[in-house]
C-alpha positions in Angstrom: 115.9 -188.2 -117.2 114.6 -189.6 -113.9 113.1 -192.6 -115.7 116.4 -193.2 -117.4 118.3 -193.1 -114.1 115.8 -195.4 -112.5 116.1 -197.9 -115.4 119.9 -197.9 -115.2 119.8 -198.5 -111.4 117.3 -201.4 -111.9 119.5 -203.0 -114.6 122.6 -202.7 -112.4 120.7 -204.2 -109.4 119.4 -207.0 -111.6 122.9 -207.7 -112.8 124.2 -207.9 -109.2 121.4 -210.3 -108.4 121.8 -212.5 -111.5 125.5 -212.8 -111.0 125.4 -213.2 -107.2 127.8 -210.4 -106.7 128.8 -209.5 -103.2 128.5 -205.8 -103.7 125.9 -203.3 -102.3 123.0 -202.4 -104.5 122.3 -198.8 -105.4 119.7 -196.8 -103.6 119.3 -193.4 -101.8 122.0 -194.3 -99.3 124.3 -195.7 -101.9 123.7 -193.7 -105.1 125.0 -194.6 -108.5 124.6 -191.2 -110.1 126.5 -188.1 -108.8 124.6 -186.4 -106.0 123.3 -182.8 -106.6 123.9 -183.1 -110.3 121.4 -181.2 -112.3 120.4 -182.5 -115.8 120.1 -179.9 -118.5 118.7 -180.0 -122.0 120.8 -178.0 -124.5 118.3 -175.9 -126.4 120.3 -174.2 -129.1 123.7 -174.0 -130.8 124.8 -171.0 -128.8 124.2 -172.8 -125.5 125.9 -175.9 -126.9 129.0 -173.9 -127.8 129.1 -172.2 -124.3 128.8 -175.6 -122.5 131.4 -177.2 -124.8 133.8 -174.4 -124.1 133.2 -174.8 -120.4 133.8 -178.6 -120.5 137.0 -178.2 -122.5 138.5 -175.3 -120.5 137.3 -176.0 -116.9 140.0 -178.6 -116.1 142.6 -175.8 -116.6 141.1 -174.0 -113.5 141.2 -177.0 -111.2 144.3 -176.0 -109.3 142.7 -172.7 -108.3 139.3 -174.2 -107.4 138.4 -173.9 -103.8 136.9 -177.4 -103.8 140.3 -178.9 -104.9 142.0 -179.0 -101.5 
């Protein structure tokens, strides 16, 4: 996953250079990917179903979430 993220950042930075865009490049101080995000490999059907349920139902809880202030 780290290699994928690195390749994506490189492609984006190359695009910025190739097109002379006046926008900052991505690095540790200006990350492209969400910080503190943990990648996870889904290992079986039960885990897939649990994660799918969470993704579908989690937005319903947003109004009560302590981080939504």
